[in-house]
ZAKOLTOR-697224 format. One record per residue: x negated, y, z of N, C-alpha, C in turn. Coordinates in steps of 0.001 Angstrom, whole numbers, plus 500000, padded with zeros to 6 digits. Example, Ala and Ser with C-alpha at 12.3 -4.5 7.8 and 13.67 -1.06 7.14 Angstrom:
486810494310507800487700495500507800486800496700507800 487150497750507080486330498940507140487100500030507870 
! end
This chain:
499175498694499994500000499901499769499179501393499914 499433502414499103498898503664499258499635504538499657 499234505625500341500085506596500960500061507685499814 500518507652498366500551508556497543501922508445496635 502094509207495609503202509282494955503776508115494435 504785507723494297505568506655493785507009506434493600 507468505482493325508959505351493431509537505486494788 509936506673495186510216506772496507511595506382496699 511919505289498130513171505199498311514154504206497367 513304503612496550514276502870495651514898503093494715 514583504695494339515625505333493079516193504340492140 515177503708491383515486502823490085516559501897490573 515802501118491304516948500192491933518510500600492276 518222501464492843519613502343493108520560502537491933 519844503223490885520568503566489827520960502288489211 520413501575488870520590500204488264521896499492488934 522095499368490217523054498641490819524189499622490540 524157500921490806525392501890491034526062501611489766 525197502096488588525658502066487160526034500929486802 525667499781487389526525498365486954527759498483487596 527814498757488796529557498695489242530347499990488541 529594500837488143530480501766487345531087501170486006 530193500712485467530712499928484356531723499038484539 531501498126485559532447497023485957533809497560486134 533833498669486969535165499241487016535810499892485774 535090500456485064535624501146483448536150499521482951 535529498428482861535982497592482281536266497581480870 535223498165479963535400498348478753533960497468477934 534035497150476837533051496304476341532154497166475748 532051498213475304530956499136475004531171500290475492 530071501069475972530004502407476706528787503234476636 528880504473476353527953505256476462528277506612476945 527329507183477961527424508375478505526534509374477988 527242510507478108526400511824477748525528512048479053 526166511908479873525698512525481223526163511452482415 525326511176483299525812510357484349525829511054485509 526546510661486671526775511405487813525312511305488689 524224510411488221522904510469488908522262511627488229 522552512166487096521758513164486437521520514355487341 520308515016487375520096516404488013519071516061488955 518642516944489821517548517278490650517776516769491946 517142516063492621517197515325493868516379515676494843 516506516091496030515665516249497175515626515005498029 514247514759498602514164513515499064514618513981500863 515376513234501586515499513652503048514887512545504032 513280512758504254512741511841505062513461511463506455 513807512521506958514498512508508310515557511281508175 516413511170507082517436510124507098517034508942506581 515595508895506302515188507528505358514624506699506449 514744505376506279514359504380507051513012503616506237 511956503718506990510743502983506802510758501437507235 510069500647506205510011499330506483509436499274507831 509876498247508708509290497784509921507915497227510089 508058496529508680506750495399508698505679496345508705 504726495867509402503467496677509911502219496842508888 501621497724508444500579497782507441499262497436508519 498635496716507477497393495856507947496142496187507295 494943496649508161493951496701507354492518496911508571 491530496287507804490244496370508619489071497248507840 488045497767508886486827498269508045485852497660509339 485046496794508909484110496381509485482945495583508934 481884495798509367480454495385508695480332495814507078 480759497079507135480570497513505836481309497327504820 482329496538505212483641496034504226485056496684504390 485791497165503722487291497221503769487964496600503294 489058496099503960489983495159503495491680495796503794 492518495518502723493758495888503016494565495014503004 494741494418504023495430492679504267497021492996503815 497640494111503987499042494220503625499386494707502302 498240495024501527498175495367500012498801494113498985 499320494415498325499880493199497255499466493495495758 498329493282495315497448492199495971496469492488497133 495829492104497706495053492450498727493772493028498174 493191494340498915492126494881498616490960494474499351 489747494190499081488411493923499414487315494454498814 486751495506499392485651496465498688484579496951499626 483507497311499051482427497833499897482902499130500703 482428499357501621482719500907502423481577501978502189 480724501823500976479557502553501275479804503662500477 481261504266500050481097505596499363481402505546498050 480895504328497521481039504139495780482174503682495507 482276504115494163483705503575493325483549501985493137 484285501348493740484605499804493670485792499505492939 485664498302491869486520498038491094487672497040491978 489075497649491603490350496691492126490830496391491090 491892495509491193492978494850490493494087494817490916 495228495074489888496670495007490441496978496182491383 496677497631491067497098498191491764497312499623490753 497674500560491345498067501624490025496804502523490121 495648502288490694494402502729490356493592501702490244 492177501920489399491460500991489230490053501036489894 489659501884490684488344502075491492489032502564492847 488374502236494181488609502626495183487210503193495806 486841504106496316485697504465497227486204504592498594 485330504076499599485772504171500830484394504461501582 484642505544502504483441506142503184483642506234504773 482758505729505535483187505404506986482563506640507219 483201507898508213482625509048508414482084508824509653 483028508220510513482510508039511995483521506917512530 483671506515513867484271505704514519485692505579514302 486228507129514279487455507045513942488126507895512589 487401508258511985487679508697510694487106508012509380 487730507669508389487458507216506927488010508066505880 487408507887504771487873508738503564487819507722502426 488945508029501612489086507316500283489443508170499306 488900507568498129489300508224496916489654507205495841 490708507408495175491200506319494289491177507031492776 490830506248491983490626506968490751491244505893489632 491759506465488588492241505499487395491765506315486242 491232505530485350490489505661484135489385506980484426 488672506702485620487957508046485855488324509136486149 489511509419486397490216510432487176490922509965488396 490447511185489428491073510852490791492669510758490925 493073509974491444494400509594491400494993510413492733 494255510053493840494449510375495193493253510419495893 493153511440496765492245511440498162492914511456499651 492230510582500309492606510435501613491843510223502941 492240510784503978491671510679505208492336510500506358 491879509291506897492458508538507851491852508686509265 492770509277510560491969509663511599492483509364512574 492041508406513381492664507854514546492361508594515863 493587509127516864493542509748517785492357509102518877 492116509796519816491117509703521011491913508249521611 492780508155521978493314507096522548493873505767521585 493281505918520545493548504757519446494846504500519601 495884505272519778497266504759519537497979505442518184 497461506450517981498055507007516657496935507178515247 497486506941514284496374507433513090497205508287512201 496502509372511747497076510240511086496418510338509517 497315509913508504496737509983507120497105511060506629 496242511687505842496481513052505007495892512421503738 496992512808502762496774512438501506497087513622500360 496268513809499057496188514774498188496415513841496965 497543513852496199497740513238495137497994513970494063 497517513443493042497301514158491618498005513537490274 499542513767490448500368513121489367499577513479487851 499699512408486933499465512626485796499827513694484826 501013513731485000501901514672484090501954516327484675 501299516528486210501486517720486490500009518550486847 500168519792487104499209520426487442498726520999488985 499873520331489433500197520859491013499849519398491824 498927519581492754498826518308493497499826518265494647 500044516881494945501068516559495929500236516183497402 500694516747498535500101516429499766501092515328500659 500618514861501298501646513887502215500658513708503334 501521513746504824500970513185506171501505512302506537 501216511204506982501785510164507410501310509792508648 502234509617509700501809509188511121502033507912511483 501013507077511686501333505612511784501083505327513508 501701504463514130501445503898515409500977502693515610 500094502371516352499601501331516278500234499961516810 500122499068516259501023497717516613500062496412516976 498707496371516453497712495702517029496521496420517048 495566495575517928494314496304518226493410495917516910 492427496723516992491225496382516069490208495362516712 490047494579515631488810493751516400487726494328516854 486885493498517444485599494096518593484675494409517156 484052495615517659482962496394516511483436496863515239 484806496628514986485541497433513661485568499016513989 486036499828512660486166501100512832487799501061513622 488175502116514179489113502184514913490617502444514042 490423502666512597491564502553511844492082501018511452 491188500181512208491404498939511889492876498627512782 493381497193512452494479496832512943495869496854512484 497117496715513032498271496618512573498877497859512766 499843498782511772500334499906512090501597500200511746 502319500957512272503824500874511624504113502667511343 504931502706510230504742504157509892505951505011510873 505661506011511374506532506786512343507251507836511999 506286508713510941506748509628510608506071510275508881 506683510977507995506239511046506802506483512530506344 505709513503506026505857514591505822505292514918504313 506028515793503473505432515837502132505419517337501669 504886517632500781504796519136500333506041519132499628 506710520519499125507664520451498451507986519956497077 506810519944496412506859519406495232507091518040495242 506682517308496270506719515985496098508274515344496763 509075516261497368510168516160497685511303515832496508 511041516635495495511950517097494331511607515964493627 512723515380492816512730514546491718513863514774491024 513675514784489772514733515004488842514726513683487898 516193513097487868516217511985487521517545511797486441 517329511542484934518249511985484031518520510471483371 519457510057483487520048508543482868520391508850481386 519460508807480372519873509310478941520622508437478459 520749507053478550521618506253477660521945505070478795 523270504693478534523651503263479159524630502710478276 524379501570477805525049500778476740525509499517477644 526670498909476943526771497350477348527037496978475840 526479495888475885526471494971474312528031494591474192 528672494400472864530066494237472301530396493066472841 529430492032473186530104490886473861530450491132475414 529830492107476059530053492485476990529074491692478029 528015491150477827527038490375478604525666490700478827 525565491948478098524322492491478613524300493871478428 523571494534479605523730496070480094522328496594479756 522203497809479313521059498448479226521052499766479540 520032500160480462519823501550480948518464501912480792 518439503358480373517493503897479979517062505107480684 516428505423481866516152506356482605514902507026482697 514790508333482853513447509062482804513601509770484268 512199509667485013511840510485486223511024511562485768 511680512773485878511176513910485166509703514443486073 509610514040487342508488514293488022507049513227487680 507487512137487585506269511462487529506187510913485753 507384511429484925506937511381483706507281509817483315 507911508964484236508097507622483901509369507296483116 509383506623482122510709506161481281510742504727481520 511926504120482135512173502931482476513706502487481502 513279501290481326514496500589480600515032499216481539 516175499297481834516285498238482677517740497390481944 517242496013481901518157495089481147518922494354482182 520051494032482109521040493467483047521736492529482236 521802491081482494522694490308482286523867489796483096 525068489550482560526158489510483442526265487993483799 526545487886485228526532486574485594527796485756486048 528061484408485966529056483739486055529631484047487536 530960484222487457531553484199489079531833482717489336 531374482607490971531737481098491069532416481307492749 533220480346492790533905480500494228534503481730494372 535620482146493659535996483201493818537367482968494879 537161483904496133538293483890497017539889484409496492 539723485248495652541033486007495139540866486435493679 540974485469492875541277485990491815542625486284491058 542992487572491448544582487592491110544474488773489701 543994488108488456544062488686487264542898489703486830 542060489874487655541092490741487644539763489956486749 539431490155485643538738489384484601537188489242485278 536736490025486108535576490137486610535278489511488032 536592489166488597536845488171489931536356488879491041 536535490072491012536242490997492101537093490865493447 536617490588494426537533490456495626537749491617496384 
! end
């Protein structure tokens, strides 16, 4: 996991599910919308958002940094040089141990900095502050984020104090990180009613996504009273 820009709070999957329900309610074999109720500019509300209770886990020991909770896991030298990684949104990661409570990170994609980060642990070892500056590829304005973590598991003996397991307590973002403009350009259902295609664009990140869904058969209908979709 990296603390940087991404698909925050599952917006793409929300669009897919909600639009699928909308089409089922309309119950027409083919439909195309010039404008969706999801079109427009949205602002994240971190105070009402719920973060996963599953801990983040990483270690820095004997000159090596490991992100255990990353998928895939990250295992690189912590000597301040760019280390090649795979399966992440970035392709190199530089980790520099500043002192026993502070570590700096620089992630790059195709040689360009994607994000920079400083993690600092409080003197009592219970809180970790993660300050990140991200550089979206389609924007000249950097995005800043501050994440507060609470310790869940102790660091192993001799490891830097950023090590251990941590739970996200609070996230604060710059204004340009909170604003997302999402436009559903086209929603169509095939003539046989079996396939739905959604094309959406997130203006802030410049990502254009296409979601294709296949209608599933209904089983064990508890109350099928004329509704052809078997909705109870």
